[in-house]
DRENLO-434530 format. One record per residue (C-alpha): residue number from 1; residue in three letters; x, y, z. Coordinates in nm, 4 decimals, padded with zeros to 6 digits. Example, Ala and Ser with C-alpha at 12.3 -4.5 7.8 and 13.67 -1.06 7.14 Angstrom:
% DRENLO-434530
num;residu;xx;yy;zz
1;ALA;01.2300;-00.4500;00.7800
2;SER;01.3670;-00.1060;00.7140
***
This chain:
% DRENLO-434530
num;residu;xx;yy;zz
1;MET;00.0000;00.0000;00.0000
2;VAL;00.1494;00.3353;-00.1097
3;PHE;00.0273;00.6714;00.0247
4;GLN;00.1962;00.9979;00.1165
5;ARG;-00.0015;01.0673;00.4325
6;ALA;-00.2112;00.8274;00.6369
7;ARG;-00.5599;00.9778;00.6424
8;THR;-00.7853;00.6859;00.7316
9;ASP;-00.7758;00.4443;01.0252
10;GLU;-00.6753;00.1692;00.7828
11;GLN;-00.3866;00.3747;00.6494
12;ARG;-00.2726;00.4701;00.9997
13;THR;-00.2761;00.1039;01.1010
14;GLU;-00.0768;00.0168;00.7907
15;ARG;00.1762;00.2915;00.8605
16;ARG;00.2220;00.1658;01.2182
17;ARG;00.2764;-00.1846;01.0822
18;GLN;00.5375;-00.0547;00.8377
19;ILE;00.7258;00.1176;01.1188
20;LEU;00.7141;-00.1932;01.3373
21;ASP;00.8237;-00.4182;01.0506
22;ALA;01.1158;-00.1881;00.9737
23;ALA;01.2262;-00.1832;01.3382
24;ALA;01.1992;-00.5620;01.3582
25;ALA;01.4168;-00.5990;01.0480
26;MET;01.6744;-00.3580;01.1904
27;LEU;01.6983;-00.5589;01.5123
28;THR;01.8187;-00.8570;01.3089
29;GLU;02.1080;-00.6362;01.1952
30;MET;02.1982;-00.4469;01.5134
31;PRO;02.1391;-00.4545;01.8910
32;VAL;01.8672;-00.2483;02.0549
33;ALA;02.1197;00.0096;02.1770
34;GLN;02.2169;00.0970;01.8183
35;LEU;01.8648;00.1400;01.6820
36;SER;01.7998;00.5131;01.6834
37;LEU;01.4860;00.7029;01.5915
38;SER;01.6808;00.8752;01.3131
39;ALA;01.7867;00.5428;01.1598
40;LEU;01.4351;00.4043;01.1895
41;SER;01.2926;00.7163;01.0239
42;ARG;01.5321;00.6793;00.7332
43;ARG;01.4418;00.3115;00.6952
44;VAL;01.0702;00.3923;00.6572
45;CYS;01.1376;00.7086;00.4545
46;LEU;00.9628;00.9368;00.7019
47;ALA;01.0700;01.2387;00.8999
48;LYS;01.1205;01.1719;01.2714
49;ALA;00.8250;01.3988;01.3461
50;ASN;00.6056;01.1792;01.1274
51;VAL;00.7175;00.8589;01.3014
52;LEU;00.6235;01.0257;01.6280
53;ARG;00.2697;01.0693;01.4974
54;TYR;00.2270;00.6941;01.5412
55;PHE;00.4455;00.6171;01.8445
56;ASP;00.5490;00.8211;02.1477
57;SER;00.9160;00.7509;02.0900
58;ARG;01.1712;00.4954;01.9780
59;GLU;01.1118;00.3186;02.3083
60;ALA;00.7391;00.2876;02.2409
61;VAL;00.8137;00.1160;01.9084
62;LEU;01.0500;-00.1277;02.0747
63;LEU;00.8092;-00.2054;02.3592
64;GLU;00.5446;-00.3047;02.1061
65;LEU;00.7982;-00.5289;01.9343
66;LEU;00.8854;-00.6836;02.2718
67;GLU;00.5192;-00.7635;02.3282
68;ALA;00.4962;-00.9303;01.9871
69;GLU;00.8152;-01.1296;02.0497
70;MET;00.6833;-01.2482;02.3858
71;ALA;00.3548;-01.3566;02.2296
72;ASP;00.5405;-01.5528;01.9611
73;TRP;00.7585;-01.7231;02.2225
74;VAL;00.4621;-01.8229;02.4363
75;ALA;00.2894;-01.9629;02.1271
76;GLU;00.6010;-02.1691;02.0513
77;LEU;00.6042;-02.3069;02.4050
78;GLU;00.2359;-02.3958;02.3785
79;ARG;00.3038;-02.5938;02.0608
80;ALA;00.5955;-02.7834;02.2145
81;GLU;00.5583;-03.1405;02.3365
82;THR;00.4910;-03.1358;02.7087
83;PRO;00.8098;-03.2298;02.8987
84;SER;00.7832;-03.5118;03.1510
85;SER;01.0051;-03.3439;03.4119
86;GLY;01.1222;-03.0114;03.5473
87;ASP;01.4630;-03.0640;03.3870
88;ARG;01.3090;-03.1062;03.0438
89;LEU;01.1026;-02.7930;03.0970
90;ALA;01.4230;-02.6084;03.1915
91;GLU;01.5879;-02.7269;02.8704
92;LEU;01.2869;-02.6170;02.6651
93;LEU;01.2845;-02.2684;02.8145
94;ALA;01.6597;-02.2209;02.7784
95;SER;01.6816;-02.3475;02.4213
96;THR;01.3831;-02.1501;02.2926
97;LEU;01.5032;-01.8293;02.4550
98;THR;01.8495;-01.8775;02.3045
99;SER;01.6946;-01.9107;01.9601
100;ARG;01.5249;-01.5721;02.0036
101;PRO;01.8052;-01.3139;02.0356
102;VAL;01.5771;-01.0218;01.9501
103;LEU;01.3426;-01.1133;02.2345
104;CYS;01.6328;-01.1478;02.4778
105;ASP;01.7873;-00.8182;02.3689
106;LEU;01.4578;-00.6317;02.4027
107;ALA;01.3753;-00.7929;02.7377
108;SER;01.7181;-00.7069;02.8784
109;ALA;01.6615;-00.3403;02.7876
110;GLN;01.3009;-00.3262;02.9064
111;ALA;01.3228;-00.1858;03.2596
112;ALA;01.6383;00.0241;03.2274
113;VAL;01.5727;00.1780;02.8829
114;LEU;01.2490;00.0939;02.7057
115;GLU;01.0106;00.1806;02.9889
116;HIS;01.1443;00.5366;02.9936
117;ASN;01.0596;00.8198;02.7514
118;ILE;00.7053;00.6917;02.7010
119;SER;00.3620;00.8302;02.7812
120;ALA;00.1461;00.7115;03.0697
121;GLU;-00.0951;00.5680;02.8135
122;THR;00.1796;00.3619;02.6490
123;ALA;00.3082;00.2531;02.9902
124;THR;-00.0354;00.1317;03.0966
125;ARG;-00.0956;-00.0554;02.7716
126;HIS;00.2484;-00.2150;02.7897
127;LYS;00.2107;-00.3269;03.1508
128;TYR;-00.1227;-00.4909;03.0743
129;ALA;00.0425;-00.6732;02.7851
130;ALA;00.3296;-00.7794;03.0131
131;LYS;00.0802;-00.9009;03.2732
132;GLN;-00.0958;-01.1100;03.0106
133;SER;00.2344;-01.2617;02.8936
134;LEU;00.3253;-01.3527;03.2521
135;GLU;-00.0112;-01.5196;03.3040
136;GLU;00.0231;-01.7147;02.9795
137;LEU;00.3730;-01.8293;03.0719
138;VAL;00.2470;-01.9421;03.4107
139;ARG;-00.0257;-02.1459;03.2412
140;VAL;00.2325;-02.3088;03.0122
141;VAL;00.4603;-02.3941;03.3052
142;THR;00.1687;-02.5286;03.5091
143;ALA;00.0645;-02.7499;03.2187
144;HIS;00.4195;-02.8893;03.2009
145;VAL;00.4801;-02.9241;03.5760
146;PRO;00.1374;-02.9154;03.7454
147;GLU;00.2938;-03.0005;04.0824
148;LEU;00.4277;-02.6439;04.1020
149;GLY;00.0789;-02.5050;04.1571
150;GLN;00.0887;-02.1373;04.2537
151;ASP;00.4694;-02.1524;04.2722
152;ALA;00.4692;-02.1456;03.8917
153;VAL;00.4490;-01.7667;03.9203
154;ILE;00.7721;-01.7555;04.1233
155;PHE;00.9375;-01.9959;03.8800
156;VAL;00.8516;-01.7818;03.5767
157;GLN;00.9691;-01.4635;03.7478
158;ILE;01.3048;-01.6155;03.8441
159;VAL;01.3677;-01.7634;03.4997
160;MET;01.2818;-01.4392;03.3223
161;LEU;01.4926;-01.2255;03.5572
162;THR;01.7838;-01.4642;03.5061
163;ALA;01.7480;-01.4452;03.1286
164;ILE;01.7281;-01.0649;03.1373
165;ALA;02.0472;-01.0398;03.3456
166;ALA;02.2392;-01.3176;03.1727
167;TRP;02.1808;-01.1995;02.8150
168;PRO;02.4037;-00.8869;02.8168
169;CYS;02.6572;-01.0571;03.0432
170;SER;02.6896;-01.3428;02.7954
171;ARG;02.7707;-01.0979;02.5131
172;PRO;03.0770;-00.9069;02.6351
173;SER;03.2628;-00.6421;02.4388
174;GLU;03.5530;-00.7222;02.2086
175;ALA;03.7968;-00.5981;02.4736
176;ILE;03.6550;-00.8366;02.7337
177;LEU;03.6561;-01.1233;02.4839
178;SER;04.0240;-01.0512;02.4155
179;ALA;04.0965;-01.0619;02.7889
180;PHE;03.9155;-01.3956;02.8165
181;ALA;04.1088;-01.5356;02.5211
182;ALA;04.4418;-01.4238;02.6637
183;ASP;04.3912;-01.5572;03.0164
184;PRO;04.2256;-01.8954;03.0853
185;GLU;04.1670;-01.7946;03.4459
186;LEU;03.9561;-01.4994;03.3313
187;ALA;03.7833;-01.7079;03.0643
188;ALA;03.6019;-01.8926;03.3416
189;LEU;03.4035;-01.5711;03.3982
190;HIS;03.2496;-01.5878;03.0512
191;ILE;02.8797;-01.6658;03.1001
192;ASP;02.7047;-01.9151;02.8764
193;PHE;02.3464;-01.7883;02.8370
194;THR;02.1780;-02.1198;02.7599
195;ASP;02.3545;-02.3043;03.0381
196;THR;02.2852;-02.0299;03.2920
197;VAL;01.9123;-02.0168;03.2160
198;ARG;01.8830;-02.3958;03.2053
199;ARG;02.0651;-02.4540;03.5339
200;THR;01.8732;-02.1768;03.7094
201;ALA;01.5425;-02.3212;03.5891
202;GLU;01.6436;-02.6718;03.6994
203;VAL;01.7488;-02.5614;04.0472
204;THR;01.4451;-02.3376;04.0886
205;VAL;01.1871;-02.5957;03.9901
206;SER;01.3465;-02.8646;04.2066
207;GLY;01.3772;-02.6263;04.5022
208;LEU;01.0174;-02.5079;04.4755
209;LEU;00.8900;-02.8657;04.4511
210;ALA;01.0969;-02.9695;04.7529
211;ARG;00.9418;-02.6931;04.9634
212;ARG;00.5838;-02.7875;04.8840
213;PRO;00.3973;-02.9701;05.1640
***
């Protein structure tokens, strides 16, 4: 669909989709920190002021992409064969998160970056979307390990917080990678994202189950 200015609701929806699609494509080429509003505007051939007609800010665009990525991940988990143990659930969560670098990058920037420079309206909409994603993840976990009961909420929170923290730590700068390569003692500090998420999920699910009466 080609139009100079979005005048109808349909055209405005299409323009929003174009902006989101462009941002999603850019995140396959660069990390969140490098995606600027100026670069996004150039990609969609709009002035920055025109992009801001559809989104509060760069952060508002990226929050909407985060919500879409979370929904896709939950849908993938729902389609997966139900694991027969907590360890298999841990492996499923770790492997699927690892295969979604854009989701991990967005999630790791959520609280510190993306939830700033947005309107109260965008913040409210985003938090309701995040609440829904949490509830859906809890339902998936409960279906896989029903013995967790209400502790499934704690399990999901711990796994997600671990993933958010481990993602940037597992992708150090070139200088840090050089230090790791030069000194085997330092190399032991290099975090493996998949292993960290998997082990945390394993320990958490086993610990929560052990505490249940």
